[in-house]
C-alpha positions in Angstrom: -5.1 -8.5 0.3 -3.5 -11.2 2.4 -0.4 -12.4 3.0 0.0 -14.3 0.2 -0.2 -12.5 -2.3 3.0 -9.9 -1.1 4.8 -12.9 1.0 8.3 -12.6 0.3 10.5 -12.5 -1.8 7.7 -11.2 -3.8 8.1 -7.7 -4.5 4.4 -7.0 -6.6 5.2 -3.5 -7.3 9.3 -3.9 -8.6 7.8 -6.6 -10.9 5.2 -4.6 -12.2 6.9 -1.2 -12.1 10.6 -2.3 -12.0 13.9 -1.6 -10.7 13.3 2.1 -10.1 10.1 1.6 -9.2 9.9 3.6 -5.5 11.9 6.7 -7.3 8.0 6.4 -8.8 4.8 7.9 -7.4 2.4 5.4 -7.7 -1.6 5.5 -6.8 -2.7 2.4 -5.8 -6.5 1.6 -6.5 -8.3 -0.3 -3.5 -11.4 -0.6 -4.2 -12.2 -4.3 -4.3 -9.9 -5.2 -1.5 -12.4 -5.9 1.3 -10.0 -7.5 3.4 -6.5 -6.7 4.3 -4.5 -8.8 7.3 -1.6 -8.0 9.3 0.9 -9.4 7.0 -0.1 -7.2 4.0 -0.8 -4.2 6.4 3.0 -4.3 7.5 3.5 -4.6 3.5 1.9 -1.0 2.9 3.7 0.1 5.4 7.2 -1.2 4.0 6.4 0.0 0.5 5.3 3.5 1.7 8.5 3.9 3.5 10.1 2.6 0.8 8.7 5.0 -1.7 9.6 8.1 0.8 13.6 6.8 0.8 13.7 6.1 -2.6 12.4 9.8 -3.8 8.8 8.4 -4.7 5.4 8.5 -3.5 2.6 5.9 -2.7 -0.8 7.3 -2.6 -3.4 4.5 -1.9 -7.1 5.3 -3.1 -10.5 4.2 -3.1 -10.4 1.8 -0.1 -13.1 0.0 0.8 -15.1 0.9 4.1 -13.3 -2.0 5.8 -9.8 -1.9 5.0 -10.1 2.2 5.7 -11.9 1.0 9.1 -8.7 -1.7 10.3 -6.1 1.6 8.9 -8.2 4.3 10.9 -8.3 1.7 14.0 -4.2 1.3 13.7 -4.3 5.0 13.4 -2.3 4.7 10.2 -4.4 7.3 7.8 -1.7 9.3 10.0 1.5 7.4 8.8 0.4 6.5 4.9 -1.5 8.4 1.8 -4.8 8.0 1.4 -6.8 9.8 -1.4 -10.6 9.5 -1.6 -10.5 8.7 -5.0 -7.6 8.5 -7.9 
């Protein structure tokens, strides 16, 4: 996942799920994402906040070990909802 995929004004979740996207519970499968850059990390944190504020929940699951390593290095496993599988 990199900045090109989620660069403003793009809002991929709202595009896929509609205007009430952040009010829903969403499980995001990330097994195929072997890399995540800083812009994508910021996007995930921002999305997580939007979900919380709107009454929904974002859960990331099946993270590639290299992505999990980055999130742990940044101590974001305490902020983001991460599950081992769906």
